[in-house]
N, C-alpha and C positions, 0 to 999 in steps of 0.2 A: 567512430561512425565507420564498419568495415563495407566496402564494395565488392558485392559477389558478380562474378564476371563468366560469359560462357565460353565455352571453346569458338573459334572464328568460325566452325561449319555452323553452329549454332544459332549464331550472331547473324549469318550469310542468310539464313533461311529466314530468321526473323524480320529482317530486313526487304527480305523482296515480301513477308506480308503485309508491309507497313500499319504492323499493329498500333491501336491506340488504344489510352489506358489510362483511366481513371480508378482508383481503387481506395476506401475510405480505411481505416490505420484504426488497429486494437488499441483502445485507451490504456496502456501499459506504455511504461517508460520503455523506450527502446527496443518495441515490437517488430520483429522482420515484417517485411510486405511484400507480394508478391501480384505486383499488377500485371492487370490481364483484360482482354475483352473478349469475348466468349466465341463473338463470330471472326475476329480477325487472329487473335493468341496472344500468349504472355509476352512480357517485357522482360527481357534476359537478363533481368538482375533482381536483388534485393538488398535490403540493407536491414542493422538493425544491430542493438547492443545491449546485453542486459547489465546493470551497472546495480549494485548494492553496497552500502556504506555500513561498517559494522561500529558500534559504539564501545566505548569499551568503560565495563563496569565491574571495577574492582571487588575482589572480597576483600573489604577490610575488616582484618582478623586482629584487629591492635599488635601489641609486642608478643612478636614470634617466640615459642623454645621448646625445649625436645620434642612435641609432639609436630610443629609445623614446620616447613618449610620459607625461610623467608623470601618474598617475590611470591606464593603460593597464588594464584588465580583462581578464578571460577571461568567457567565456558565463553561469559563475556568479553573477559581478557583478549588483548593484542597478542596475536602467533607470535611465537619467535621466528626471530629472524637467522634462516640457513644460508649457508655459504657458498651451498651447491648453486648451479645454478637454473632457478627456475623455470617451469613454463605456465602463461596463461591461456586462460579460456579460448582470447582471440589468436595465441599461434595454434593451437589443438584444432581450432579451426579450419583456420589456412591451410595446415597439413590434411587435413580431411578431405574438404571441398579440392584441392588440389590430385588427391591420390584414392580416395574410395573408388574402387572399382565398380561397384552399382552405379555413380554418375557418370563414370566414364562408358558404360554400357548404356544408359540410357540415353546418352549423345549419341554413342554410333547409330541407336536406332530412330533418332528425330533424324540424322542427316540422310539414314535410309527411306524414311518416310517422303524428305523432299527430293529426293532422288526420282519414287516413284511419281511424287506431285510434276517433274520435270519430264516424263515419260511417258504419260497418259494425254498429255496435250500435243505429242508427236504426230504431225498429218502423216498418211500413208503416203510410201515412195512410189515416185509413178515406172509403171513398167515399159521396158520398150521390146521389141523384138520383128521377126523376120515373115515371112509368108508366101510360099511360092505354091501354085496352082498347073496341072495340067504340063508338068515337068515332063512326061513321056509323049506327048506331041508334041513334037522339036514342030515349034515356029509359029505355034501359038499358045507357050508356055507364059503365066502371068507371073511376076513380082512384087512384093509388097514392101514398105518397111513402115510397121509402128510403133505407136506409142500409145499406152492407155494409164489413165489417173481416175479414182475412184474419188470422189467426193463428196467428201459428210454431210451431212445435212442434219437440222433440226436441235446444231449447237450441242452436240455431242460432247465435241470436246475440252468446249469451255466447262461444259456441268462435271468432268471428268476431274477439272483442273479445282472446280467449286471441293468436290466431294475430297478430295483428296487433300487441298487446303487445312480442310479443319482437321483432317487427321494429319496433320504436323499440327496443328495450332495445340491439338489432344496430346502431343508426346510435348511439347514443349512445356504443359503444363503438368505432364509428370517428371516429366527432369526437373520443374523447379518445387515439386512436392518433394523427390527425390533429394535435393539438395536441404531443404527442408529436414527431411527428417536425419538423414547425417547429420545436421547442425544440432537438433536435439537433440538424438541419440547421443552425442557427446557431452552436450550441456549438462544433461540427466546424470551421465558417468563421471563427468567432473566435479557436479556438487557431491556424490557420493565420495568419491575418490578425497575430496576437499575436508569433506565432515569427517571422514573415518583419520585424514590426517592431523585435523584437531582434536581430535579424542585421543589421536598417542601422542599429542602435546601434551593434553590431561593426566593422562595414567603415567607418565614419566613424571609429571610435578606427583602425582600421587603415590607412584612406590616410594619415594625416598621419604614420604610421608609414612607408607607404611613399612618399611625400612626402620626406622627411626622407631617405631611404634613397638615394633617387633626386637629389636636391643633394648628398649628401655623395659621389656616386661621380663628381658631374660635376665636386664640387672636388676629387676626388683626380686625377681622367682630369687638368685640367688641371695640378695639380700633380706631375706625372708618377709620381704612386704608384699611378694604378687604370690600369685600361684600358679601352677601347673594349668588349669585353666584361663588363666589371663594369655601364657605362653602360648598355648594351641590358638585361641580366637586369634591372635597378632597372627603367628603364622600361616592359620587360613588364610586372612584376607591379605598377607604379603603373597600368599602363591595364587588367591584370587586374581592378584591384580598383575602377578607375571602368565598366569594364563589369556586373560582381554589383551594383553598385549600380541600375545604369538596369534591372538586369532585377528586381531584389527589387522597387524603386519601381514597375515595371509588373504583377510579380504581386499585391504588395498591391492597388493601384487595382482588380482584377480582384477579387481578395477581397471588395474592401469591395463594390463593385458586386452581388455576388452577394447579399453582406448587405442590399443595401439590397433588392433584388428579394422577398430571404426575408420581409424585416419587413414588403412590402406598399408599402414608400415608396420607390422607386427614384432618385427624384430628391433623397435624401437626402445632404448633403453628409458629405464624409468626415473623419472624426475620430481621433484618436491615441486609442487603447484603454489603456483600466486595468486591470492584472490580473497575472498570475504564472503562469508554466508549472511544473507538479508536478516538484518534486523526489523525494519521496517514492516507493519503488514495493512497494505493499504485494501478498504472497501472495494469489492466488487459488484456491480449491475450485472447479475447473469445471464438475464432473458435479454437485454438488448447485445450483448458480449456476445450470446450466442449467433446472435445474426449476422454479428460483424467478423465472426469467426467463420461463417459460414460464405462470408462474402467475399471473404480475401482468400480461400482456401482453393489452393489450386488443383488440388482432388475433384471438388466439386465445379472446377472451372474445368477441368476436363469431363468430367460427364458431359457439362453443359456444350463442351465442342462436339461432344460426339454425337448429341442431339441434331446438333445444326450440322451433321455428317449426312446422319441418315434421312434427314428433311430434304436434305439436298442429293441423296440419291433416288429419293422417289421420285424426283422431278428428271432426274438421268435417266433410270426405266420408264417415263413415260415418252421421255424423243427417244426410246428406244425404237419407238413403233415407225418413226419417218423413215421411211428405204433412205438407202443413198444412192447416190447418181453413176453408174460405172460408164465415163468417156473416153473411146477410143478413135484417132483419128490415123490413118492411113498414107502416103502415096508410095508410087509406084509405076511400073511398065506396063502394058498389055503387047505383045512379040504379036500378036495375032492381027492386029489392028494397028501397030507400029503410033501406040499412041500412048501419053499419059493416065495414070487412075488417080482420083481420090476420094477416098472411102472416110464415113462418120460413122459412128455407130454407137447406142445412148441406149442402156440399159438400166432395169428398175427391176429390184423384189420386190412379189406382191405379198404384203403379209394377211394370207388367206389364210393358213391353217395357226402359223407361229404371230400371236399379238405380244407376246413379252407378258402376258395375264400373271405369269404362275410371280416371274417375278416384282414384279408391282406390288403383289399382293403380299411378299416378302419382307421386302421393302418397308412395305407399311405398318407392318408389324413389328420390325425393327425401331421404327420412330416411338412407336409404346412401349414398345422395352428398354428404348435408350431415355425416356422420360421417367419410366419407374425407375429404373438404376440412377438416375441424378436426385430425383426423391430419396431414395434408400440411401445415398453418401449423405446429400442433409440432414435425414432423421437421427445416422449414424455419427456425424459428425458432434449435433448436440446433444449424445447419449453420452459420447465420450468426455462430453464438456462435464455432463452432471456428474461422471466419477472423478474427475478435475477438479470440480468446485468441493467436494466434501474432502478431496485431500486438503485443498487452499484452507477452508474455512478451516477445519481439524487444528491444521499446524499453527495459521494463525492463532486461534484460541490459544493451543499451547503456549506458542511463543510470548503471548501475553501473560500469560498466566504464572508463568516460570520467571520473567520478569518482574512483574507487579510482585509478587509473593513467593512464591516459591524459593527461588535462590538465595534471596534476600534473607528466608525464614533457615534456609539449609544451613548458610551461613553463619545466621546470630544461634542455630541450635547447636552447632560443632564448638561456636564461643562459650558459651555457658555451659556445656559439658568441660571443658578443658578448664575453667573457671572452679568450677564446681568439685571437680576432680582435684584439681591442686589445694582446695579447700577442705578438703578429704569428704565432700558430700556425696561422692557419687563414685562407682565403681569404674574400673578399667573398660568394662564389655560396653557400659556408656559411650567410654569416648570412642568406639570403634565403632557402635551404632551409627553415631551423630555423625564420624568422617566418612562411612559408608554410603550415607542418604547424599549429602553432601556430595560426594562423587559421582552416585548415581542420577541425579537431582542434574547435575551438570551434560554428563553424558544425553539423557534425556532430552534437554535443552537444544542441546547440537543436532540432536536426531531431528527435531522439531524443524530448527534452520533446514537444513537437507531438504527436507519434506516441502516446506512452502519456497523454496530455489529451483525445485525438481517441479513441482506445479507451475510458479511462471514459467518455466523454459518450456513445457509443452504445449502453455496457452501462445506464447511466443511464437512456437512452430507450428502453428492452428492444428495441433492437435494430433502432427504426424510421426511418428515415430519408426521402424523396422530401417534400419540404414543401410543394414545387409540383406535384408531380405529379398527374395526373385523379384524381378521388378517384371514390367507389365509391356510387350512388344504389341503394339500396336500398330505398327508403320505400314500396312496394307500389303498392297501390290499393285500389278500394272493391267490387272484382268482386264478393268474399263474398257483397255485400248485396244485388246482382241476382241473385244464384248461388240466395240464401236464398227470395227471391220466385218462384223457374223451377223448377219439378218435371219439366217436360216433356224 
């Protein structure tokens, strides 16, 4: 299990919120969860681990001869061992969570929102001053020292805190969503790279077969047993294998650069990957999974937090109609009467012309907009899941078909073609076709495994991708505090 922890400043903000959390789990092994409560804010952690095991289903080819390489296996075989240091999915995720710039940016915006939340609850400072009267009339001058304080009424400062607290909750959910975007993108690129790495191993194995086939064709041609056509076909197959390796190497290098950029370490040296592509294809109940994904989505939770903020803003604008009190108390001396003075003054603005109706109407409209935005996000999540369900089901069907029929048939076809060739019952071209079919079937099987792994990664990441997309800065400002002290 991997524990994701937020920076200290965000943990502090979460602690101040006192968030309570209850989260259902997506019914997939190792699903990352983002615990949250819409009114209070998210729990600043998530955990999850994607694990899969690959079963070895070797290609039994009998006693190998000149057309086959001893130990040549299909794509269901175990990967070759590399002496270079390997990197696991967990290693890459840890690097990305520590260095991805978008995560750091959202951490800063969340801290900024927490700062605004603290500022909008600050009471007004008292004002002290001096007042002198009749200073030109000697003997009758008056001197007064006073202190003035504005008393905020209607619970405006407390309502300010509610509005900005919901803003902090929304930003915390956006931060959690960004962490899931990064981990999902890392997983997608990891399985793409792992599939290419496995295909390169398959290409290396098959290139030996193609080289042996070309050598045999040359020998048969010189011995007068083969034709120029056989030699050309063998050379074409050998060249195609070499081209496939160059293309796969380029794809692997590009995918690694994507991984490095997502991890916030663009100069990270390429390393072999340690892992296995999935072979199991568990069935999914997509309707119930859709509801679970929505319920656990921090993207949807952030939208609900913004609904709560909009509702709190309506109450805040309604409270703006209640006028504040301006209280002044002064003490001094009157030289004309040689006596002391004590003055008290209380003032209140009368909401005769400005009753804050425009802001109240705008706040109510914002509630409607926020509700529809949350509904849009819910439907968008379900639509994204529908696309992923197609990817998952097609990949699962392909894996089952390749394992149960296609790969065994391709292996048997190659063996029979070789035996028939040795017995003089088949020509050399049939050998090439059988070998190419076996190779292509294994490549497509690896592609199906990668597609299944990617679909599962998207589901585990609650369909959030875009680890380097522009982040949402919805940290707000401290304008509500200024509004609380200005009622004109």
